N, CA and C atoms of all chains as a GROMACS GRO file, in nm:
protein
  606
    1MET      N    1   0.083  -0.119   0.000
    1MET     CA    2   0.000   0.000   0.000
    1MET      C    3   0.087   0.126   0.000
    2MET      N    4   0.190   0.123   0.088
    2MET     CA    5   0.281   0.237   0.098
    2MET      C    6   0.349   0.266  -0.035
    3HIS      N    7   0.393   0.158  -0.101
    3HIS     CA    8   0.462   0.173  -0.229
    3HIS      C    9   0.371   0.238  -0.332
    4THR      N   10   0.246   0.195  -0.336
    4THR     CA   11   0.152   0.251  -0.433
    4THR      C   12   0.129   0.400  -0.409
    5VAL      N   13   0.116   0.438  -0.280
    5VAL     CA   14   0.093   0.579  -0.248
    5VAL      C   15   0.212   0.664  -0.291
    6ILE      N   16   0.334   0.613  -0.266
    6ILE     CA   17   0.453   0.692  -0.300
    6ILE      C   18   0.467   0.705  -0.451
    7VAL      N   19   0.441   0.595  -0.524
    7VAL     CA   20   0.455   0.602  -0.670
    7VAL      C   21   0.351   0.696  -0.729
    8SER      N   22   0.228   0.690  -0.680
    8SER     CA   23   0.125   0.777  -0.738
    8SER      C   24   0.151   0.924  -0.702
    9SER      N   25   0.203   0.951  -0.580
    9SER     CA   26   0.238   1.089  -0.545
    9SER      C   27   0.348   1.141  -0.635
   10SER      N   28   0.446   1.055  -0.666
   10SER     CA   29   0.555   1.099  -0.754
   10SER      C   30   0.503   1.132  -0.893
   11ILE      N   31   0.409   1.051  -0.942
   11ILE     CA   32   0.355   1.078  -1.076
   11ILE      C   33   0.278   1.208  -1.077
   12VAL      N   34   0.199   1.235  -0.970
   12VAL     CA   35   0.123   1.360  -0.963
   12VAL      C   36   0.218   1.479  -0.957
   13LEU      N   37   0.328   1.465  -0.880
   13LEU     CA   38   0.424   1.576  -0.872
   13LEU      C   39   0.490   1.602  -1.007
   14LEU      N   40   0.515   1.494  -1.083
   14LEU     CA   41   0.575   1.511  -1.216
   14LEU      C   42   0.480   1.586  -1.308
   15VAL      N   43   0.350   1.554  -1.301
   15VAL     CA   44   0.252   1.625  -1.383
   15VAL      C   45   0.245   1.772  -1.341
   16LEU      N   46   0.258   1.799  -1.209
   16LEU     CA   47   0.256   1.938  -1.161
   16LEU      C   48   0.376   2.015  -1.213
   17ILE      N   49   0.493   1.948  -1.223
   17ILE     CA   50   0.609   2.016  -1.281
   17ILE      C   51   0.581   2.054  -1.426
   18LEU      N   52   0.516   1.964  -1.500
   18LEU     CA   53   0.484   1.996  -1.640
   18LEU      C   54   0.389   2.114  -1.650
   19ILE      N   55   0.290   2.121  -1.559
   19ILE     CA   56   0.195   2.233  -1.563
   19ILE      C   57   0.266   2.364  -1.531
   20THR      N   58   0.360   2.359  -1.432
   20THR     CA   59   0.433   2.481  -1.397
   20THR      C   60   0.521   2.528  -1.512
   21LEU      N   61   0.571   2.433  -1.590
   21LEU     CA   62   0.655   2.468  -1.705
   21LEU      C   63   0.578   2.553  -1.806
   22PHE      N   64   0.445   2.536  -1.809
   22PHE     CA   65   0.362   2.617  -1.898
   22PHE      C   66   0.371   2.764  -1.860
   23ARG      N   67   0.366   2.793  -1.728
   23ARG     CA   68   0.378   2.932  -1.683
   23ARG      C   69   0.517   2.985  -1.712
   24VAL      N   70   0.618   2.901  -1.700
   24VAL     CA   71   0.754   2.946  -1.730
   24VAL      C   72   0.765   2.985  -1.877
   25VAL      N   73   0.695   2.912  -1.966
   25VAL     CA   74   0.704   2.944  -2.109
   25VAL      C   75   0.627   3.070  -2.141
   26ILE      N   76   0.502   3.083  -2.091
   26ILE     CA   77   0.418   3.195  -2.135
   26ILE      C   78   0.428   3.317  -2.046
   27GLY      N   79   0.508   3.312  -1.936
   27GLY     CA   80   0.505   3.419  -1.838
   27GLY      C   81   0.524   3.557  -1.898
   28PRO      N   82   0.442   3.656  -1.858
   28PRO     CA   83   0.454   3.788  -1.922
   28PRO      C   84   0.586   3.857  -1.890
   29SER      N   85   0.633   3.847  -1.766
   29SER     CA   86   0.758   3.914  -1.732
   29SER      C   87   0.862   3.810  -1.693
   30VAL      N   88   0.985   3.858  -1.677
   30VAL     CA   89   1.094   3.767  -1.642
   30VAL      C   90   1.074   3.711  -1.502
   31LEU      N   91   1.014   3.793  -1.413
   31LEU     CA   92   0.998   3.750  -1.273
   31LEU      C   93   0.902   3.634  -1.261
   32ASP      N   94   0.802   3.627  -1.351
   32ASP     CA   95   0.713   3.511  -1.352
   32ASP      C   96   0.790   3.383  -1.383
   33ARG      N   97   0.884   3.396  -1.475
   33ARG     CA   98   0.963   3.278  -1.512
   33ARG      C   99   1.053   3.235  -1.397
   34ILE      N  100   1.110   3.335  -1.325
   34ILE     CA  101   1.194   3.301  -1.209
   34ILE      C  102   1.111   3.232  -1.102
   35LEU      N  103   0.988   3.282  -1.082
   35LEU     CA  104   0.899   3.221  -0.983
   35LEU      C  105   0.865   3.077  -1.021
   36GLY      N  106   0.838   3.055  -1.151
   36GLY     CA  107   0.810   2.919  -1.196
   36GLY      C  108   0.930   2.827  -1.175
   37GLY      N  109   1.050   2.879  -1.202
   37GLY     CA  110   1.170   2.799  -1.179
   37GLY      C  111   1.189   2.765  -1.033
   38ASN      N  112   1.155   2.859  -0.945
   38ASN     CA  113   1.165   2.834  -0.800
   38ASN      C  114   1.070   2.723  -0.757
   39VAL      N  115   0.948   2.728  -0.808
   39VAL     CA  116   0.850   2.625  -0.769
   39VAL      C  117   0.891   2.488  -0.824
   40ILE      N  118   0.944   2.488  -0.949
   40ILE     CA  119   0.991   2.361  -1.006
   40ILE      C  120   1.105   2.302  -0.922
   41GLY      N  121   1.194   2.390  -0.874
   41GLY     CA  122   1.304   2.341  -0.790
   41GLY      C  123   1.255   2.282  -0.659
   42THR      N  124   1.153   2.347  -0.599
   42THR     CA  125   1.100   2.294  -0.474
   42THR      C  126   1.035   2.157  -0.494
   43ILE      N  127   0.958   2.145  -0.604
   43ILE     CA  128   0.894   2.016  -0.630
   43ILE      C  129   1.000   1.910  -0.660
   44ALA      N  130   1.108   1.949  -0.726
   44ALA     CA  131   1.213   1.853  -0.758
   44ALA      C  132   1.285   1.805  -0.632
   45THR      N  133   1.298   1.894  -0.531
   45THR     CA  134   1.357   1.853  -0.403
   45THR      C  135   1.275   1.741  -0.339
   46VAL      N  136   1.142   1.760  -0.338
   46VAL     CA  137   1.055   1.657  -0.281
   46VAL      C  138   1.063   1.528  -0.362
   47LEU      N  139   1.066   1.545  -0.494
   47LEU     CA  140   1.068   1.429  -0.583
   47LEU      C  141   1.194   1.346  -0.564
   48LEU      N  142   1.307   1.413  -0.536
   48LEU     CA  143   1.431   1.340  -0.511
   48LEU      C  144   1.418   1.254  -0.386
   49LEU      N  145   1.352   1.307  -0.282
   49LEU     CA  146   1.335   1.227  -0.159
   49LEU      C  147   1.247   1.106  -0.185
   50LEU      N  148   1.139   1.125  -0.263
   50LEU     CA  149   1.051   1.012  -0.291
   50LEU      C  150   1.122   0.907  -0.377
   51ILE      N  151   1.206   0.953  -0.471
   51ILE     CA  152   1.284   0.859  -0.552
   51ILE      C  153   1.381   0.783  -0.463
   52GLY      N  154   1.438   0.853  -0.364
   52GLY     CA  155   1.528   0.786  -0.270
   52GLY      C  156   1.459   0.677  -0.191
   53ILE      N  157   1.334   0.702  -0.149
   53ILE     CA  158   1.259   0.596  -0.079
   53ILE      C  159   1.234   0.479  -0.172
   54LEU      N  160   1.198   0.507  -0.298
   54LEU     CA  161   1.166   0.399  -0.390
   54LEU      C  162   1.289   0.315  -0.423
   55TYR      N  163   1.407   0.379  -0.428
   55TYR     CA  164   1.529   0.303  -0.455
   55TYR      C  165   1.582   0.234  -0.331
   56GLY      N  166   1.527   0.266  -0.213
   56GLY     CA  167   1.577   0.205  -0.090
   56GLY      C  168   1.712   0.257  -0.046
   57ASN      N  169   1.748   0.376  -0.092
   57ASN     CA  170   1.880   0.432  -0.062
   57ASN      C  171   1.863   0.578  -0.023
   58LEU      N  172   1.784   0.602   0.082
   58LEU     CA  173   1.748   0.740   0.116
   58LEU      C  174   1.867   0.820   0.166
   59ALA      N  175   1.965   0.753   0.229
   59ALA     CA  176   2.077   0.826   0.290
   59ALA      C  177   2.160   0.901   0.187
   60MET      N  178   2.164   0.848   0.062
   60MET     CA  179   2.238   0.918  -0.042
   60MET      C  180   2.155   1.033  -0.099
   61PHE      N  181   2.024   1.007  -0.121
   61PHE     CA  182   1.941   1.106  -0.189
   61PHE      C  183   1.910   1.226  -0.100
   62VAL      N  184   1.921   1.210   0.033
   62VAL     CA  185   1.898   1.323   0.122
   62VAL      C  186   2.003   1.431   0.100
   63ASP      N  187   2.128   1.389   0.079
   63ASP     CA  188   2.234   1.487   0.054
   63ASP      C  189   2.210   1.562  -0.077
   64ILE      N  190   2.166   1.485  -0.180
   64ILE     CA  191   2.139   1.550  -0.309
   64ILE      C  192   2.025   1.649  -0.295
   65ALA      N  193   1.921   1.612  -0.219
   65ALA     CA  194   1.807   1.702  -0.202
   65ALA      C  195   1.846   1.827  -0.125
   66LEU      N  196   1.934   1.811  -0.025
   66LEU     CA  197   1.980   1.927   0.052
   66LEU      C  198   2.057   2.024  -0.037
   67ALA      N  199   2.148   1.968  -0.121
   67ALA     CA  200   2.223   2.053  -0.212
   67ALA      C  201   2.131   2.120  -0.313
   68TYR      N  202   2.027   2.048  -0.356
   68TYR     CA  203   1.935   2.104  -0.454
   68TYR      C  204   1.856   2.220  -0.395
   69ALA      N  205   1.814   2.205  -0.267
   69ALA     CA  206   1.740   2.314  -0.202
   69ALA      C  207   1.827   2.437  -0.188
   70LEU      N  208   1.953   2.418  -0.148
   70LEU     CA  209   2.045   2.532  -0.134
   70LEU      C  210   2.066   2.601  -0.267
   71LEU      N  211   2.089   2.522  -0.375
   71LEU     CA  212   2.115   2.582  -0.506
   71LEU      C  213   1.993   2.655  -0.559
   72ASN      N  214   1.875   2.600  -0.530
   72ASN     CA  215   1.751   2.662  -0.575
   72ASN      C  216   1.734   2.800  -0.511
   73PHE      N  217   1.762   2.807  -0.381
   73PHE     CA  218   1.752   2.935  -0.310
   73PHE      C  219   1.852   3.036  -0.363
   74ILE      N  220   1.977   2.991  -0.382
   74ILE     CA  221   2.080   3.083  -0.431
   74ILE      C  222   2.045   3.135  -0.570
   75ALA      N  223   1.994   3.045  -0.657
   75ALA     CA  224   1.961   3.086  -0.794
   75ALA      C  225   1.850   3.189  -0.794
   76THR      N  226   1.747   3.168  -0.710
   76THR     CA  227   1.636   3.263  -0.706
   76THR      C  228   1.680   3.399  -0.656
   77ILE      N  229   1.760   3.400  -0.547
   77ILE     CA  230   1.808   3.527  -0.492
   77ILE      C  231   1.894   3.601  -0.594
   78CYS      N  232   1.985   3.527  -0.662
   78CYS     CA  233   2.073   3.592  -0.758
   78CYS      C  234   1.994   3.650  -0.874
   79ALA      N  235   1.896   3.577  -0.926
   79ALA     CA  236   1.818   3.627  -1.039
   79ALA      C  237   1.735   3.747  -0.999
   80ALA      N  238   1.677   3.744  -0.878
   80ALA     CA  239   1.597   3.858  -0.833
   80ALA      C  240   1.684   3.981  -0.816
   81LYS      N  241   1.806   3.965  -0.761
   81LYS     CA  242   1.895   4.079  -0.744
   81LYS      C  243   1.946   4.130  -0.878
   82PHE      N  244   1.964   4.037  -0.974
   82PHE     CA  245   2.015   4.080  -1.105
   82PHE      C  246   1.913   4.167  -1.177
   83PHE      N  247   1.784   4.131  -1.164
   83PHE     CA  248   1.681   4.209  -1.232
   83PHE      C  249   1.627   4.321  -1.144
   84LEU      N  250   1.700   4.358  -1.036
   84LEU     CA  251   1.645   4.456  -0.943
   84LEU      C  252   1.632   4.592  -1.009
   85ARG      N  253   1.735   4.638  -1.076
   85ARG     CA  254   1.729   4.771  -1.135
   85ARG      C  255   1.749   4.772  -1.285
   86SER      N  256   1.746   4.659  -1.348
   86SER     CA  257   1.754   4.659  -1.494
   86SER      C  258   1.615   4.683  -1.552
   87LYS      N  259   1.609   4.753  -1.663
   87LYS     CA  260   1.478   4.788  -1.720
   87LYS      C  261   1.432   4.685  -1.823
   88THR      N  262   1.483   4.567  -1.814
   88THR     CA  263   1.454   4.468  -1.918
   88THR      C  264   1.361   4.359  -1.868
   89VAL      N  265   1.274   4.395  -1.773
   89VAL     CA  266   1.186   4.292  -1.718
   89VAL      C  267   1.067   4.267  -1.810
   90ASN      N  268   1.057   4.339  -1.923
   90ASN     CA  269   0.952   4.315  -2.021
   90ASN      C  270   0.815   4.343  -1.961
   91LEU      N  271   0.796   4.471  -1.928
   91LEU     CA  272   0.672   4.511  -1.860
   91LEU      C  273   0.550   4.487  -1.948
   92ASN      N  274   0.441   4.454  -1.880
   92ASN     CA  275   0.321   4.416  -1.954
   92ASN      C  276   0.242   4.539  -1.998
   93HIS      N  277   0.246   4.646  -1.918
   93HIS     CA  278   0.164   4.764  -1.948
   93HIS      C  279   0.247   4.868  -2.023
   94LYS      N  280   0.178   4.959  -2.093
   94LYS     CA  281   0.249   5.067  -2.160
   94LYS      C  282   0.275   5.178  -2.060
   95ASP      N  283   0.396   5.233  -2.060
   95ASP     CA  284   0.431   5.329  -1.959
   95ASP      C  285   0.542   5.419  -2.012
   96MET      N  286   0.060   0.358   1.147
   96MET     CA  287   0.175   0.439   1.103
   96MET      C  288   0.172   0.462   0.953
   97SER      N  289   0.140   0.357   0.880
   97SER     CA  290   0.138   0.368   0.734
   97SER      C  291   0.028   0.464   0.689
   98ILE      N  292  -0.085   0.460   0.761
   98ILE     CA  293  -0.197   0.548   0.724
   98ILE      C  294  -0.160   0.693   0.754
   99LEU      N  295  -0.089   0.716   0.864
   99LEU     CA  296  -0.046   0.853   0.899
   99LEU      C  297   0.049   0.909   0.793
  100ILE      N  298   0.145   0.824   0.750
  100ILE     CA  299   0.239   0.868   0.646
  100ILE      C  300   0.164   0.900   0.517
  101SER      N  301   0.067   0.817   0.482
  101SER     CA  302  -0.009   0.841   0.359
  101SER      C  303  -0.088   0.970   0.367
  102ILE      N  304  -0.145   0.999   0.486
  102ILE     CA  305  -0.222   1.123   0.500
  102ILE      C  306  -0.132   1.244   0.482
  103PHE      N  307  -0.013   1.242   0.546
  103PHE     CA  308   0.079   1.355   0.530
  103PHE      C  309   0.121   1.372   0.384
  104LEU      N  310   0.149   1.260   0.317
  104LEU     CA  311   0.198   1.265   0.179
  104LEU      C  312   0.091   1.322   0.087
  105ILE      N  313  -0.033   1.273   0.102
  105ILE     CA  314  -0.139   1.316   0.011
  105ILE      C  315  -0.176   1.462   0.037
  106THR      N  316  -0.172   1.505   0.166
  106THR     CA  317  -0.200   1.645   0.195
  106THR      C  318  -0.092   1.736   0.135
  107GLY      N  319   0.033   1.693   0.143
  107GLY     CA  320   0.140   1.772   0.082
  107GLY      C  321   0.125   1.785  -0.067
  108VAL      N  322   0.090   1.674  -0.134
  108VAL     CA  323   0.071   1.680  -0.279
  108VAL      C  324  -0.047   1.770  -0.313
  109LEU      N  325  -0.150   1.769  -0.227
  109LEU     CA  326  -0.266   1.856  -0.248
  109LEU      C  327  -0.226   2.003  -0.240
  110PHE      N  328  -0.139   2.036  -0.141
  110PHE     CA  329  -0.097   2.176  -0.131
  110PHE      C  330  -0.011   2.217  -0.251
  111PHE      N  331   0.072   2.124  -0.301
  111PHE     CA  332   0.147   2.155  -0.423
  111PHE      C  333   0.053   2.179  -0.539
  112ALA      N  334  -0.054   2.100  -0.546
  112ALA     CA  335  -0.150   2.119  -0.656
  112ALA      C  336  -0.216   2.255  -0.646
  113ILE      N  337  -0.249   2.299  -0.522
  113ILE     CA  338  -0.308   2.431  -0.504
  113ILE      C  339  -0.211   2.540  -0.548
  114ALA      N  340  -0.082   2.523  -0.513
  114ALA     CA  341   0.018   2.622  -0.553
  114ALA      C  342   0.028   2.631  -0.705
  115VAL      N  343   0.027   2.516  -0.772
  115VAL     CA  344   0.045   2.518  -0.918
  115VAL      C  345  -0.079   2.576  -0.986
  116ILE      N  346  -0.198   2.545  -0.932
  116ILE     CA  347  -0.319   2.603  -0.990
  116ILE      C  348  -0.318   2.755  -0.970
  117GLY      N  349  -0.270   2.800  -0.853
  117GLY     CA  350  -0.260   2.943  -0.829
  117GLY      C  351  -0.164   3.010  -0.925
  118ILE      N  352  -0.049   2.947  -0.951
  118ILE     CA  353   0.047   3.004  -1.045
  118ILE      C  354  -0.014   3.012  -1.184
  119LEU      N  355  -0.091   2.913  -1.221
  119LEU     CA  356  -0.144   2.910  -1.357
  119LEU      C  357  -0.261   3.006  -1.375
  120ARG      N  358  -0.344   3.025  -1.272
  120ARG     CA  359  -0.473   3.090  -1.292
  120ARG      C  360  -0.478   3.235  -1.243
  121MET      N  361  -0.388   3.275  -1.151
  121MET     CA  362  -0.400   3.408  -1.093
  121MET      C  363  -0.368   3.515  -1.196
  122PRO      N  364  -0.430   3.635  -1.184
  122PRO     CA  365  -0.420   3.734  -1.292
  122PRO      C  366  -0.295   3.821  -1.286
  123ASP      N  367  -0.216   3.814  -1.179
  123ASP     CA  368  -0.118   3.917  -1.153
  123ASP      C  369   0.008   3.853  -1.098
  124PHE      N  370   0.122   3.923  -1.108
  124PHE     CA  371   0.245   3.865  -1.054
  124PHE      C  372   0.239   3.851  -0.902
  125TYR      N  373   0.186   3.950  -0.834
  125TYR     CA  374   0.187   3.948  -0.687
  125TYR      C  375   0.097   3.839  -0.632
  126THR      N  376  -0.020   3.823  -0.694
  126THR     CA  377  -0.109   3.716  -0.647
  126THR      C  378  -0.051   3.580  -0.678
  127ARG      N  379   0.017   3.568  -0.790
  127ARG     CA  380   0.084   3.441  -0.822
  127ARG      C  381   0.191   3.409  -0.719
  128LEU      N  382   0.268   3.512  -0.681
  128LEU     CA  383   0.373   3.492  -0.581
  128LEU      C  384   0.313   3.454  -0.446
  129HIS      N  385   0.201   3.517  -0.414
  129HIS     CA  386   0.131   3.486  -0.289
  129HIS      C  387   0.089   3.340  -0.285
  130ALA      N  388   0.028   3.294  -0.396
  130ALA     CA  389  -0.016   3.155  -0.399
  130ALA      C  390   0.102   3.061  -0.394
  131ALA      N  391   0.209   3.096  -0.467
  131ALA     CA  392   0.320   3.002  -0.480
  131ALA      C  393   0.398   2.987  -0.350
  132SER      N  394   0.433   3.100  -0.287
  132SER     CA  395   0.529   3.090  -0.176
  132SER      C  396   0.467   3.018  -0.056
  133LYS      N  397   0.343   3.050  -0.023
  133LYS     CA  398   0.284   2.988   0.097
  133LYS      C  399   0.256   2.840   0.078
  134CYS      N  400   0.181   2.808  -0.029
  134CYS     CA  401   0.140   2.668  -0.047
  134CYS      C  402   0.261   2.580  -0.075
  135ASP      N  403   0.361   2.637  -0.142
  135ASP     CA  404   0.481   2.561  -0.173
  135ASP      C  405   0.555   2.520  -0.046
  136THR      N  406   0.573   2.617   0.045
  136THR     CA  407   0.644   2.589   0.170
  136THR      C  408   0.569   2.484   0.253
  137LEU      N  409   0.437   2.502   0.263
  137LEU     CA  410   0.360   2.410   0.346
  137LEU      C  411   0.360   2.269   0.287
  138GLY      N  412   0.348   2.259   0.154
  138GLY     CA  413   0.350   2.127   0.091
  138GLY      C  414   0.482   2.056   0.112
  139LEU      N  415   0.593   2.130   0.096
  139LEU     CA  416   0.724   2.068   0.117
  139LEU      C  417   0.741   2.023   0.261
  140MET      N  418   0.692   2.104   0.356
  140MET     CA  419   0.709   2.066   0.496
  140MET      C  420   0.626   1.942   0.529
  141LEU      N  421   0.505   1.932   0.474
  141LEU     CA  422   0.422   1.815   0.503
  141LEU      C  423   0.485   1.688   0.446
  142ILE      N  424   0.536   1.697   0.322
  142ILE     CA  425   0.596   1.578   0.262
  142ILE      C  426   0.724   1.540   0.335
  143LEU      N  427   0.798   1.642   0.384
  143LEU     CA  428   0.919   1.610   0.460
  143LEU      C  429   0.885   1.542   0.592
  144VAL      N  430   0.775   1.584   0.657
  144VAL     CA  431   0.732   1.515   0.779
  144VAL      C  432   0.697   1.369   0.749
  145ALA      N  433   0.631   1.348   0.634
  145ALA     CA  434   0.598   1.210   0.596
  145ALA      C  435   0.724   1.127   0.576
  146VAL      N  436   0.826   1.186   0.509
  146VAL     CA  437   0.950   1.112   0.485
  146VAL      C  438   1.024   1.084   0.616
  147ILE      N  439   1.020   1.182   0.709
  147ILE     CA  440   1.084   1.161   0.840
  147ILE      C  441   1.017   1.046   0.915
  148LEU      N  442   0.882   1.043   0.912
  148LEU     CA  443   0.812   0.933   0.979
  148LEU      C  444   0.843   0.799   0.914
  149TYR      N  445   0.854   0.800   0.780
  149TYR     CA  446   0.888   0.676   0.708
  149TYR      C  447   1.028   0.629   0.746
  150THR      N  448   1.121   0.724   0.763
  150THR     CA  449   1.258   0.686   0.797
  150THR      C  450   1.267   0.630   0.938
  151LEU      N  451   1.191   0.690   1.030
  151LEU     CA  452   1.203   0.650   1.170
  151LEU      C  453   1.120   0.527   1.204
  152GLN      N  454   1.067   0.458   1.103
  152GLN     CA  455   0.997   0.332   1.132
  152GLN      C  456   1.093   0.228   1.189
  153VAL      N  457   1.213   0.221   1.131
  153VAL     CA  458   1.317   0.132   1.185
  153VAL      C  459   1.418   0.222   1.256
  154LEU      N  460   1.432   0.203   1.388
  154LEU     CA  461   1.514   0.294   1.466
  154LEU      C  462   1.658   0.243   1.470
  155SER      N  463   1.748   0.314   1.399
  155SER     CA  464   1.890   0.282   1.409
  155SER      C  465   1.966   0.414   1.398
  156ILE      N  466   2.098   0.408   1.415
  156ILE     CA  467   2.175   0.533   1.420
  156ILE      C  468   2.180   0.599   1.282
  157ASP      N  469   2.183   0.517   1.174
  157ASP     CA  470   2.185   0.573   1.039
  157ASP      C  471   2.054   0.646   1.008
  158ASN      N  472   1.944   0.582   1.047
  158ASN     CA  473   1.815   0.644   1.017
  158ASN      C  474   1.795   0.773   1.095
  159VAL      N  475   1.847   0.777   1.219
  159VAL     CA  476   1.836   0.900   1.297
  159VAL      C  477   1.918   1.012   1.233
  160LEU      N  478   2.038   0.976   1.182
  160LEU     CA  479   2.119   1.077   1.113
  160LEU      C  480   2.049   1.128   0.987
  161THR      N  481   1.989   1.036   0.910
  161THR     CA  482   1.917   1.078   0.788
  161THR      C  483   1.801   1.170   0.823
  162SER      N  484   1.729   1.137   0.931
  162SER     CA  485   1.616   1.222   0.965
  162SER      C  486   1.663   1.358   1.018
  163LEU      N  487   1.783   1.362   1.078
  163LEU     CA  488   1.836   1.493   1.118
  163LEU      C  489   1.867   1.580   0.997
  164LYS      N  490   1.919   1.514   0.891
  164LYS     CA  491   1.942   1.591   0.767
  164LYS      C  492   1.810   1.640   0.709
  165LEU      N  493   1.707   1.557   0.718
  165LEU     CA  494   1.576   1.600   0.668
  165LEU      C  495   1.523   1.719   0.747
  166VAL      N  496   1.547   1.716   0.880
  166VAL     CA  497   1.507   1.831   0.962
  166VAL      C  498   1.585   1.955   0.921
  167ALA      N  499   1.712   1.936   0.881
  167ALA     CA  500   1.791   2.050   0.834
  167ALA      C  501   1.731   2.109   0.707
  168ILE      N  502   1.689   2.022   0.613
  168ILE     CA  503   1.622   2.072   0.491
  168ILE      C  504   1.496   2.149   0.528
  169LEU      N  505   1.419   2.095   0.624
  169LEU     CA  506   1.292   2.157   0.663
  169LEU      C  507   1.315   2.297   0.719
  170VAL      N  508   1.411   2.308   0.810
  170VAL     CA  509   1.439   2.438   0.873
  170VAL      C  510   1.490   2.536   0.768
  171PHE      N  511   1.578   2.488   0.678
  171PHE     CA  512   1.633   2.577   0.576
  171PHE      C  513   1.524   2.630   0.485
  172VAL      N  514   1.434   2.542   0.439
  172VAL     CA  515   1.330   2.588   0.347
  172VAL      C  516   1.233   2.680   0.419
  173PHE      N  517   1.209   2.653   0.547
  173PHE     CA  518   1.120   2.739   0.625
  173PHE      C  519   1.175   2.880   0.636
  174VAL      N  520   1.307   2.895   0.636
  174VAL     CA  521   1.367   3.029   0.640
  174VAL      C  522   1.380   3.086   0.499
  175ALA      N  523   1.420   3.003   0.402
  175ALA     CA  524   1.466   3.054   0.274
  175ALA      C  525   1.353   3.087   0.178
  176SER      N  526   1.243   3.014   0.184
  176SER     CA  527   1.138   3.036   0.085
  176SER      C  528   1.071   3.173   0.100
  177PRO      N  529   1.037   3.219   0.222
  177PRO     CA  530   0.986   3.357   0.233
  177PRO      C  531   1.090   3.462   0.195
  178THR      N  532   1.219   3.433   0.219
  178THR     CA  533   1.322   3.528   0.179
  178THR      C  534   1.327   3.544   0.028
  179ALA      N  535   1.317   3.434  -0.044
  179ALA     CA  536   1.317   3.441  -0.190
  179ALA      C  537   1.194   3.515  -0.240
  180ALA      N  538   1.079   3.489  -0.177
  180ALA     CA  539   0.957   3.558  -0.218
  180ALA      C  540   0.968   3.708  -0.194
  181HIS      N  541   1.031   3.744  -0.081
  181HIS     CA  542   1.049   3.886  -0.050
  181HIS      C  543   1.142   3.953  -0.151
  182ALA      N  544   1.249   3.885  -0.191
  182ALA     CA  545   1.340   3.943  -0.290
  182ALA      C  546   1.271   3.960  -0.424
  183LEU      N  547   1.188   3.863  -0.463
  183LEU     CA  548   1.116   3.876  -0.590
  183LEU      C  549   1.017   3.991  -0.585
  184THR      N  550   0.949   4.008  -0.470
  184THR     CA  551   0.853   4.118  -0.458
  184THR      C  552   0.922   4.253  -0.466
  185GLU      N  553   1.040   4.262  -0.400
  185GLU     CA  554   1.114   4.388  -0.404
  185GLU      C  555   1.155   4.421  -0.547
  186SER      N  556   1.202   4.320  -0.620
  186SER     CA  557   1.242   4.341  -0.758
  186SER      C  558   1.123   4.385  -0.843
  187ALA      N  559   1.006   4.323  -0.821
  187ALA     CA  560   0.888   4.360  -0.900
  187ALA      C  561   0.842   4.501  -0.867
  188LEU      N  562   0.850   4.541  -0.739
  188LEU     CA  563   0.806   4.676  -0.702
  188LEU      C  564   0.898   4.781  -0.760
  189ILE      N  565   1.030   4.756  -0.756
  189ILE     CA  566   1.122   4.856  -0.808
  189ILE      C  567   1.110   4.865  -0.960
  190ASN      N  568   1.078   4.753  -1.026
  190ASN     CA  569   1.057   4.757  -1.171
  190ASN      C  570   0.918   4.804  -1.208
  191ARG      N  571   0.835   4.843  -1.110
  191ARG     CA  572   0.702   4.900  -1.130
  191ARG      C  573   0.611   4.809  -1.212
  192ILE      N  574   0.603   4.684  -1.174
  192ILE     CA  575   0.499   4.597  -1.229
  192ILE      C  576   0.369   4.632  -1.159
  193LYS      N  577   0.265   4.661  -1.238
  193LYS     CA  578   0.141   4.712  -1.179
  193LYS      C  579   0.063   4.600  -1.112
  194PRO      N  580   0.008   4.628  -0.993
  194PRO     CA  581  -0.081   4.529  -0.933
  194PRO      C  582  -0.214   4.522  -1.008
  195TRP      N  583  -0.280   4.410  -0.994
  195TRP     CA  584  -0.409   4.389  -1.059
  195TRP      C  585  -0.515   4.466  -0.984
  196THR      N  586  -0.596   4.544  -1.053
  196THR     CA  587  -0.703   4.620  -0.988
  196THR      C  588  -0.838   4.584  -1.048
  197ARG      N  589  -0.941   4.649  -0.997
  197ARG     CA  590  -1.075   4.614  -1.044
  197ARG      C  591  -1.098   4.662  -1.186
  198GLU      N  592  -1.024   4.766  -1.229
  198GLU     CA  593  -1.044   4.814  -1.366
  198GLU      C  594  -0.993   4.713  -1.468
  199ASP      N  595  -0.895   4.633  -1.428
  199ASP     CA  596  -0.842   4.536  -1.522
  199ASP      C  597  -0.943   4.426  -1.553
  200LYS      N  598  -1.036   4.407  -1.460
  200LYS     CA  599  -1.134   4.301  -1.479
  200LYS      C  600  -1.231   4.336  -1.591
  201LYS      N  601  -1.259   4.468  -1.605
  201LYS     CA  602  -1.360   4.507  -1.703
  201LYS      C  603  -1.307   4.498  -1.846
  202ARG      N  604  -1.174   4.512  -1.860
  202ARG     CA  605  -1.119   4.508  -1.994
  202ARG      C  606  -1.121   4.370  -2.054
   0.00000   0.00000   0.00000
């Protein structure tokens, strides 16, 4: 029963990553794309842990998930700071 | 124990689904960020609690160390995800992305 629940949760999370990718493609501004990338990274962190349970080798995958969470945070902060004062965010309204 | 783990796991996936629907359907950048940051953090924390309970089913020194690392991920995300959302909001405000108002609905 446990195995079935974990496998079905992983499949649902994979479908959610695909749906989030749609927002990353069509996002009106650059910040929407950064936000989509952040959410994809968070879901991928969880997915790595579930894959670790399924492989029966959680002790290795925990380290990978920890590194992934750290890199995801650093990437989001760096991208947000890079676009802080640049005028190339592709504004939606005329101004 | 197995039922408890399943409840935590399914609730976490449900919160991720709410976050993704919010990202896809909300009309504005700020509302999208609002939906994403909160539901995302809560979903990750619930699934991490499920994984910690799954790990601690067999009590040994290795499993306790693994669950301590999982607690480290939990604490880090609990601090870092609102920080990232705050940085994105600051960037959007300085770049003058307009918030969604009632006039936008009529157009």
